[in-house]
N, C-alpha and C positions, 0 to 999 in steps of 0.2 A: 503495499500499500504506499504509493508513494509521495512526495509531498504536496503534487497537486491534488492528490485525491482527497475529498473531503466525505463523511458520511457514506462510508464503504460499509458494508455488512459481510462477514464470512461465517456461515454456521452448518453445522454438521459435516465437517471435512474433516478427512485425516491426512496429516503431514507427518509422514514417517520415513527417516534414512535421507533427509537433505542436509542442505548447508542450514537454511532457514525453514523453520516453521512457518511462521509471519515475522515480515519486517516491515515495520509500521514506522512511518515518518510521516503520512497524514494525520489530519485531527480528526475527530469525531468518529473513529472507527468503533465498531461492535464485531467481537471475536466472540462467537458463542457456540457451544457445545460441540468442540473440535478438540481431536486427538493429535496432539504433538509429540511423537515420540522417537527417540534414537538419532534427532536431528545434531548435528554442532549446537546451533541456537534454535532453543524453542519458539520462545518471543523475543525479538530483538526491536528495540526502540532506540532512535538516535533523534536528535535534533533536526529540525525543518523550520521553514518559515511559519507553516500553522501545525505544528506538531501535537501530538498526544491528545489529551482532554477527551479520552476515550474509556473503552471497559472491552474488558477479558474476563466472560462468565462462563460460567459450569463446565470448563475443559479440561482434559488429562493433559498435563504437560510433565512428562518424565522420561527419565534414563537420557537425558540430551547431556551434552558437554556442558553449556550453559542453560539451564532450564528458562531461567529468565535475565535476559541483557538489557539495561537501561542504562543510557549514556546520554546527559544531558537533556533528560525530561525535565522539561521547564514549566509546563500548564498542568501538571499532574496528571494522571491515570487510575484507574480504578481496576483492580483484581478481586472479583466476586465470586465466592463458592467454587475456587478452580482445585482439582486435586494436582498438587505438585510433589512429585516423588522422586527419590534417587538419582538426583542429579549429581555430576561431579561437582557443578557449580551450582547450586540450587538457585541461588540469588546473585546478581553481579548489578549492584545501582550506584552508577558515578555521577554528582553533580546534577541530581536529578532534586524536585520537590512536589509536594502535594500527591504523594504515591500512598494508594491505601489497598489494603488488603484486609477483606469483609470476609470472615466464614471461610470455609474449605480445609484443605490440609496442606502444611509444608512439613513432609516426612520423609525420613530415609537418610540423616544424614548429610554428606557435603558440606560445600561452604556456602555461607553466606557473607558476602562482603559488601560494607556500605563506606563508601568513598566522599566527603563534603557534601553530603544529602541534607535538607531539611524537611521536616514533616512527612517522615516516611511512620506510617500508622499499620500496626497489625491490630484488627478487633475479632477477637471472638474466633482465632485461626488455631486449629488443632495442630499442636507441636509434639506428639508424642516421641519421637525421637528427633529434636531438634538438629538442626545444623551445625555446624562450628562457625562463632562468628567471627568476623573480620572487620571492625570498625575503625574508621580514619574521622574525626570531624565528630559530627553531633549523632549521637545514639538514636534507632528508632523506636518510639513510642508502641508499647503493647499494652493490650487492653485485654483481659481474659474474664469470659464469664462461667458463672455456675461449676459444673462439675468437672475441673482442670486439675492437673496435676502441679500445685502450686512449687513443687521442688525442682521443675525444670528451669534451669538457668539460661539465660540470654547474655553471657558474660564472654568479654572478650580477653584472655588471660593475656596474650602478646600486647594490645594497647592499652590495658587496663581500663577499658570501657564497659559498663553495664547498662543495658538498655533499661528505659523507664517503662517500669512495669504498674499495672494496675489490676487487681484482681477485684472484681465485683460479683456480686450473686445476683441471681436471676431476677430479684425482685425489682431490679432496675429496667428490665425490658419488659417492654407491654406489645403483646402479641407478635413477640419475636423481635421487635424493633426496638433499637436503643434509645431509652427514654431520656436520658441527658447527654449532654455534650462534656467531653473529659478533655481539658486544655492541657497540650503536652507541655513538659517542662524538660527545658535544653539541659543538658549536662554535657560538662566537657570533654 
């Protein structure tokens, strides 16, 4: 989806054993119910004149060298209810802001790299087997609800960075939706 394309939808597609599952530069894209597996990059996003500010939802993104690779995504992107499994590099997010992960799974080890990012949020994302965290700059904010394993650490021992983690009970959700806004706390 190139920099001139806007309002592009890709759904119910299978992208397997390619360099890119999807390469997103254009804005307002909607990727839904897709299977991106065994690619070099499951989702690859870079800066363009009207890039990002779209959504990837309900997709399988697994067994890629980089499940998600985001570089200079400046106007945000949402990842909702995706199953992100077993990538060598689960997440690589650099110089990006307003990246939102809501629901779904981030499971299976691998590395999650964050370099000079602002406003990266994980809300109610299952991390049964969390990745190894590598954080330079601000740590991501993680908000967890209900029956979660509070012992799982989002700590980067190499760079001595701890994610900002807030655990909330399900009483703060109404009809499955977040009832209150959680303001992020920047940590150096």
